[in-house]
RORO-15359 format. One record per residue (C-alpha): x, y negated, z; residue in one letter. Coordinates in steps of 0.25 Angstrom, whole numbers, plus 2048, in hexadecimal, padded with zeros to 3 digits. Example, Ala and Ser with C-alpha at 12.3 -4.5 7.8 and 13.67 -1.06 7.14 Angstrom:
83181281Fa
83780481Ds
END
This chain:
E0FC68342m
E01C6333Ei
DF6C6D33Ey
DE8C6D337e
DDCC7433Dv
DD3C7B332v
DC5C80336m
DB9C87330g
DACC89336l
DA2C94337e
D95C8E33Cv
D89C97340h
D7CC91340v
D6FC98345e
D63C9533Cl
D57C8F342s
D4DC9B33Ft
D42CA1347e
D47CAF345s
D54CB6342k
D5BCB8335l
D56CC6332f
D4BCC933Cc
D3FCC2343s
D45CC1350c
D46CB3356s
D52CAB353a
D50CA035Ek
D5AC9D369f
D58C9F377g
D51CAD378a
D54CB7383q
D5FCC0380q
D5BCCA375n
D4DCC5374e
D4DCC3365n
D52CD0360v
D4CCDB357c
D51CE7350p
D56CDF344a
D5ECD534Bc
D63CDF355a
D6ACE7349g
D61CF334Am
D63CFC33Dp
D59CFC332g
D53CEE335m
D53CE6328p
D57CD7328a
D4DCCD323v
D53CC0320l
D4DCB3327n
D49CAA31Bk
D4AC9E325k
D58CA1328a
D5CCA1319a
D55C94317e
D5CC8D323l
D69C9231Da
D66C8C310i
D63C7F317a
D71C8031Ea
D77C82310a
D70C7630Bl
D74C6D316l
D83C71315t
D83C6F306n
D86C7E303s
D84C862F6a
D78C8F2F9i
D79C9D2F3s
D6ECA22E9p
D6ECAF2F0v
D73CB32FEm
D75CC1304t
D77CC6312f
D83CCF316d
D87CD7322k
D93CD332Ak
D98CDF332s
D9ECDE340y
D9BCE434Ey
D98CDB35Ay
D8ECDD365p
D86CD1361d
D84CD6353l
D7ACE2355p
D7ACE7346a
D89CE7345g
D89CDD339y
D84CCF337q
D7BCCB32Bi
D82CBF325t
D86CBA317q
D93CBD311w
D92CC0302f
D87CB52FFa
D85CAB309p
D7ACA1308i
D83C95304c
D91C91302t
D9AC85300k
D93C7A308g
D98C6E30Fw
D95C6531Bv
D9AC5731Cd
D9FC5232Ai
DA6C46330e
DB0C4433Bt
DB6C38342a
DC4C3D33Ea
DC2C41330n
DB6C3B32Bg
DADC42321k
DB1C5031Dk
DAAC5C315r
DAAC6A31Bi
DA8C74311t
DA0C81314l
DA4C8F30Fk
D96C95311q
D89C96319i
D84CA431Ch
D78CAA323i
D7ACB432Ee
D74CBA33Ae
D79CB6348d
D7FCC0351a
D7ACC3360g
D80CBC36Ck
D8ACC3376l
D89CBE384v
D95CC238Ch
D94CC439Cd
DA1CC13A2p
D9DCC73AFy
D98CD53ABs
DA2CD439Fr
D97CD8396s
D91CD2389s
D82CD2386l
D7DCCF378v
D70CC7374d
D6BCCA366f
D61CBE366n
D6BCB735Cr
D6DCC3354t
D68CC0345s
D65CB2348v
D67CAB33Bp
D73CA2339l
D7BC9C32Ev
D8AC9C32Fe
D90C8F329i
D9FC92325v
DA8C86322s
DB5C8531An
DC1C82323p
DBFC73321d
DC0C6F330f
DCCC68336r
DC8C63343s
DBEC6634Ea
DB7C5934Be
DB4C5E33De
DAEC6B342v
DA5C6334Cv
DA0C5A341a
D9DC65338y
D95C6D343l
D8DC61347e
D8AC5E338k
D85C6D336l
D7DC6B343q
D77C5F33Es
D74C64330l
D6EC72334l
D66C6D340s
D5FC61339f
D5BC6B32Ea
D56C75338g
D60C80333v
D65C82342s
D64C7B34Fd
D74C7C34Fc
D74C7D35Fk
D82C82362m
D7FC84371q
D74C8E36Ce
D7DC95362g
D75C91356s
D82C8A350m
D8FC90352r
D9DC8D34Cc
DA9C9634Ad
DB5C8E347v
DC0C9433En
DCDC8C341i
DDBC8C33Ds
DE7C8333Dv
DF1C80332r
DFCC76330e
DF7C6932Ba
DF7C6831Cg
DF8C7731As
DEDC7E311d
DEFC8C318i
DE5C8F323l
DEAC94330g
DE6CA0338t
DD7C9F33Br
DCFCA1348t
DC0CA134Ae
DBBC9A356m
DAEC9F35Ck
DA5C9C368n
DA3C8D367m
D95C8836An
D97C7936As
D9EC6E362l
DA7C6B36Ek
DABC7A36Fa
DAFC7A361i
DB7C6E362t
DBFC7336Er
DC1C81367a
DC6C7B35Ai
DD0C72362e
DD5C7E36Ay
DD6C8835Fe
DDDC7E355s
DE7C7B360q
DE9C8A363r
DECC8C354h
DF6C80354i
DFDC85361n
DFFC9335Ba
E04C8D34El
E0EC84355e
E13C8D360t
E10C9B35Cg
E09C9E369s
DFFCA7362e
DFDCAE355l
DF0CA834El
DE7CB3348i
DDACB2341q
DD0CB534Ce
DC3CB1352t
DC4CAA360r
DBACA636Ar
DB9C98370w
DB8C9737Fd
DB3C89382d
DB4C8A391d
DC3C8E390r
DC5C85384g
DCCC9137De
DCAC9B371s
DCCCAA373f
DCECB4368s
DC2CBD366m
DC6CC535Ar
DCECC534Dt
DC7CBE342k
DBFCC7339e
DBFCC732At
DB4CC9320a
DB9CD731Ee
DB7CDA32Dd
DA9CD732Cy
DA6CE0320r
D9CCD7319y
D92CDF310f
D84CDB30As
D78CDD312n
D6FCE630Ap
D63CE3313e
D61CD530Fi
D5ECD1301m
D66CC52FAp
D5ECB82FCv
D5CCAF2F0v
D5DCA02F3i
D57C982E8n
D56C892E5e
D48C882E9e
D4AC8E2F7w
D56C852F9i
D4EC782F4e
D43C7B2FEn
D4DC7C309i
D54C70305l
D47C68304a
D43C6C313a
D50C68319l
D4EC5C322p
D56C4F323e
D65C52327t
D6BC4A333a
D74C4232Ae
D68C3E322a
D60C3A32Em
D6CC32334f
D6DC2A327s
D5EC28327r
D5EC23335m
D69C19332i
D65C14324t
D56C15325q
D53C13333l
D5EC0A337g
D63C11343l
D71C10348p
D7BC1B344e
D7CC1F353y
D6DC22355d
D6DC29348s
D79C3234Br
D74C36358l
D65C39354i
D6AC41348t
D73C4A350k
D67C52354s
D5CC5734Br
D52C56357n
D55C4735Al
D54C4434Bs
D46C4B34Br
D42C43357i
D47C36351f
D3FC38344d
D33C3D34Ae
D32C32354t
D35C2834Al
D29C2C342a
D20C2834Ef
D28C1B351f
D30C14346q
D3BC0D34Dk
D47C1534Ap
D51C0E354k
D47C0F360e
D45C1E35Dv
D54C2035Cs
D56C18369n
D4CC21371w
D52C2E36Bi
D60C2A36Ei
D5EC2237Bg
D52C29382e
D4FC3637Cl
D5DC3B37Dl
D5FC3638Ba
D53C3E390v
D56C4A388s
D65C4A38Dn
D60C4839Ca
D57C5439Aa
D63C5C394g
D5BC5E386v
D64C5E37As
D61C5536Ed
D5CC61366d
D52C65371e
D4BC58374i
D3CC59372s
D33C4D372i
D26C4936Bd
D2BC3F361c
D1DC38360e
D1DC3636Fk
D2BC3136Ef
D28C27364a
D1CC2236Ck
D26C20378l
D30C18370i
D25C0F36Bk
D1FC0D379l
D2DC0737Dv
D2FC00370d
D21BF9371d
D25BF6380k
D19BFD385a
D23C0438Ev
D31C00392n
D3DC0938Er
D3FC0E39Ca
D31C1339Dt
D33C1938Fg
D3FC21393k
D37C2739Fk
D2BC29396l
D34C3138Cl
D37C3C396v
D28C3D398t
D25C3E389v
D30C49387i
D2CC51394d
D1DC50394e
D1AC4C385q
D11C4038Av
D0CC36380d
D14C2A384p
D09C20380e
CFFC26389l
D09C29394y
D0DC1A395v
CFEC16396i
CFAC213A0e
D06C1E3A9h
D06C0F3A8g
D14C0E3A3l
D11C03399g
D1BBF7399m
D18BEB3A2v
D16BE1397a
D0EBD639Ed
D17BCA39Fa
D0FBC43AAa
D10BD13B3s
D1EBD33B0l
D21BC43B3e
D1ABC63C1t
D22BD33C4t
D2FBCC3C0i
D2CBC03CAr
D29BCA3D5e
D36BD13D3v
D3EBC33D3l
D36BBF3E0d
D3ABCC3E7e
D48BCC3E3n
D4DBBE3E5e
D5BBC33E9k
D5DBCA3DBs
D58BBD3D4v
D62BB63DCs
D6DBC03D8d
D69BBF3C9f
D6ABB03C9r
D78BB13D0s
D7DBB93C5g
D7ABC73C9k
D75BCD3BCe
D72BDB3C3k
D67BD43CBa
D5FBD23BEf
D5FBE13BBg
D5ABE33C9f
D4EBD93C7l
D4BBE03B9v
D4ABED3C1g
D41BE83CBq
D37BE33C1v
D38BF03BAm
D35BF73C7r
D29BEE3CAk
D23BF23BCt
D26C003BEa
D30C003B2g
D25BFC3A8k
D2ABEE3A5a
D32BEA399d
D40BE839Dp
D43BDE392s
D37BD6397a
D3BBD73A5v
D49BD23A2n
D44BC639Ae
D39BC23A4m
D43BC43B0l
D4DBBB3A9v
D42BB13A7k
D3DBB13B6e
D4BBB03BBl
D4DBA43B3g
D40B9D3B8i
D42BA13C6r
D4EB983CAn
END
């Protein structure tokens, strides 16, 4: 029998605000355990919740980016459940009047081409805390720093049929939201998390199978592995009757490559949703929406198109740079100081990424003064220094924030451009390496590279390699 996998996603995205959703505690990642906690986000009785306006605006931006219908009035509700990382015993969320509904996101995969993923809704809610389990003491500790950090939950319809589509969708959301500054979408830090609701049915059927929810996946690779495992578990159960499939929440263990049952899947009735009387309804008028829309920056797709059509860059360069909001910013800011798009692109892809990768710095964490970066590229382009020197200088520019023009002058790194001086050096090298000259003339091409290296050594690496090659060929032709 042929089976079809059916999936819907619940994507939780932490919003890029300075403070939490209902109090003034810092919402930034990386603080010491329980450093950013106050009576309000710790769930103490009698502490009123005051809505973070910036969080509402970022949620509206997310709605605009996903083509969603924004509600004219949104309200907040209480979702009741007890868990140690939820100190109030309920989570403030949106159930009856979410901020937006009925959106869509277009994706493209190699297997199926373009496809539209439809959204049920996006709603704002506060995050829960974080449990840290210690297997040695067999105890659990709770960190409330993340409690009440603002997030949006993006709920899709069950439109996914493969792990490839899921990954394409998540990458599209990362691009849309990170470029707009809605969230940094760093899965490794938990600012973007995905729960996969998965079921399997006979191909061609319109009846959904038993659904399980997969949690605890912190990378696209882990999500792919989890989908492959869980879909095969469902198929095996249907084919062999090896187990009874039930609606449940399962935890993914990436080290073991298996999923494990956590609890039976709750329903809306289990959560006892009721309106939160402490937070007044929020009216979202057209003027507010238009102001947020006007402030949205260029999307990755728009920049990709601009790089190809207006700047004439190859698709490869454009795709690689627009995968990162930070690289895109570096490209645009550097281009403002040095208007040669291909040279800027080459230096970002070929040199800047190499230096950052060697230092263990991710694309989104690269920091460089773009004006100084542009000066460095210009020095090489103008042949004031050769590319090898430029590569070394790039590290100094990043680490020490030096002005490359002044640094080249102060350290005598300028390219040896005097033809007479270079010709003298080449003749000295040929006189000192007669065997290599003979080897080259007898057909050993590696000898030519050795001679070039000797010239570069004598000039302390400051000669123009192309000029050295040209003059060396000329000299070898003359000296028969």
